[in-house]
C-alpha positions in Angstrom: 90.8 40.9 58.3 93.5 43.4 57.2 92.1 46.8 56.0 94.0 49.3 53.9 93.2 52.9 53.1 95.0 54.7 50.3 95.1 58.5 50.0 96.2 60.4 47.0 95.0 62.6 44.1 93.2 61.8 40.9 95.7 60.6 38.2 98.1 59.0 40.7 96.7 55.5 40.4 95.0 55.4 43.8 92.1 53.3 42.6 94.3 51.1 40.5 96.6 50.5 43.6 93.6 49.2 45.6 92.5 47.0 42.7 96.1 45.6 42.2 96.4 44.9 45.9 93.1 42.9 45.9 94.2 40.9 42.8 97.6 40.2 44.5 95.7 38.9 47.6 93.4 36.7 45.4 96.4 35.2 43.7 97.6 34.1 47.2 94.3 32.4 47.9 92.9 35.1 50.1 89.6 37.0 50.0 89.8 40.6 49.0 87.8 43.6 48.0 88.7 47.0 46.6 86.7 50.1 46.0 87.2 53.9 45.7 85.6 57.0 47.3 85.9 60.3 45.5 84.0 63.5 45.0 84.7 65.4 41.9 86.2 63.2 39.2 89.0 65.4 38.0 92.7 65.1 37.8 94.3 66.3 41.1 91.3 66.0 43.3 91.7 64.1 46.5 90.9 60.4 46.1 90.6 57.6 48.7 90.5 54.0 47.9 90.1 51.0 50.2 91.1 47.4 50.2 90.3 44.5 52.6 92.2 41.3 52.7 91.1 38.2 54.7 91.3 34.5 54.9 87.5 34.5 55.4 84.6 35.8 53.4 84.4 39.6 53.6 80.9 40.8 54.3 81.6 44.4 55.1 80.9 46.9 52.3 81.4 50.3 53.9 84.5 52.5 53.7 87.5 51.5 55.9 87.2 53.7 59.0 89.7 51.7 61.1 92.6 50.7 58.8 95.4 48.4 59.7 97.5 50.2 57.1 97.5 53.6 55.4 99.3 54.5 52.2 99.7 58.2 51.4 100.5 58.6 47.7 100.5 62.4 47.8 102.2 64.2 50.7 100.3 67.4 50.1 97.4 65.7 51.8 99.3 65.0 54.9 98.3 68.1 56.9 95.2 69.0 54.8 93.1 65.9 55.6 93.1 63.6 58.6 94.7 60.8 56.7 95.7 58.9 59.8 92.1 58.9 61.3 91.1 55.6 62.9 94.5 53.9 62.3 94.9 50.8 64.5 97.3 51.1 67.4 99.6 48.6 65.8 99.0 49.9 62.3 101.3 50.6 59.4 101.9 53.9 57.5 103.6 54.1 54.2 104.5 57.5 52.9 105.5 58.5 49.3 108.4 60.8 50.0 112.2 61.0 49.9 112.2 63.2 53.0 113.3 61.8 56.4 110.4 61.0 58.7 111.6 63.5 61.4 111.0 66.4 58.9 107.4 65.6 58.2 105.7 66.8 61.4 104.4 63.4 62.3 106.6 62.7 65.3 103.5 61.9 67.5 102.4 59.3 65.0 105.8 57.7 64.8 106.1 57.6 68.6 102.7 55.9 69.2 103.1 53.2 66.6 105.5 50.2 66.9 109.0 50.8 65.8 109.4 50.4 62.0 105.7 50.7 61.3 106.0 54.1 59.7 108.1 54.1 56.6 108.8 56.4 53.7 109.8 55.4 50.2 110.4 57.8 47.2 107.8 56.1 45.1 107.3 59.0 42.7 111.1 59.2 42.1 111.2 55.4 41.5 108.2 55.7 39.1 110.0 58.4 37.1 113.1 56.3 37.0 111.5 53.0 35.9 108.2 54.0 34.3 109.0 57.5 33.0 105.9 58.9 34.6 105.2 60.2 38.2 102.6 57.4 39.0 103.7 56.0 42.3 101.2 53.2 42.9 103.2 50.1 41.7 106.2 51.2 43.7 104.1 51.8 46.8 102.6 48.3 46.5 106.1 46.8 46.4 107.0 48.8 49.5 103.7 47.7 51.2 104.6 44.1 50.6 108.0 44.5 52.3 106.6 46.6 55.1 103.6 44.5 56.2 104.1 41.0 54.8 100.4 40.8 54.1 101.1 40.0 50.5 104.3 39.1 48.8 106.3 40.7 46.0 105.6 38.0 43.4 101.9 38.4 43.9 102.2 42.2 43.4 104.2 41.6 40.2 101.6 39.0 39.0 98.8 41.5 39.6 100.7 44.2 37.6 101.3 41.7 34.8 97.6 40.8 34.8 96.5 44.5 34.6 99.2 45.7 32.2 101.2 44.2 29.4 104.6 44.5 27.7 107.0 47.3 28.7 104.4 49.0 31.0 104.0 45.8 33.1 107.8 45.2 33.1 108.7 48.7 34.2 106.0 48.8 36.9 107.3 45.5 38.2 110.8 47.0 38.3 109.5 50.0 40.3 107.7 47.7 42.7 110.8 45.6 43.2 113.0 48.6 43.7 110.7 49.9 46.4 110.4 46.5 48.0 114.2 46.3 48.2 114.5 49.8 49.6 112.1 49.0 52.5 114.0 45.8 53.2 117.3 47.6 53.1 116.0 50.1 55.7 114.8 47.3 57.9 118.1 45.5 57.7 120.0 48.7 58.7 
């Protein structure tokens, strides 16, 4: 089973990201579940959502305490909460930032994980460019697909198309594709 924890703030699409991820996994014939955890239900409050993906039936229903991957949608949470708690020794971290990793104060994390398992993508910038709003979730899912290979980009786009319609779906798909390509370009370099 592959477990994902997504950290962000209310209004950034954290819950929708987990739901889209589970739909993408279902479209590939996998089992999946997605659910949120949040306190106050207001814009800007910290939100965590979870997703599990497996080839087998998923019986676990508790929050993800030992994720295989962590997505951080809002970098202001990086040193406020222990967003990396429980991360698997071979886990993946995807950060929504245009800043270089060596400027984020996470050198210990980068050093202890396999090379290439910590990546940054300017998902909010891509969202503004393609969607016209600072909602980074679709871009981060495209980057997640490129980083982990747990799901593929066509499944992400299909999930976006199922959830949204028209121009909104198209632009979110473009943001996801741009982020996917950015991660692949960094890996090729």
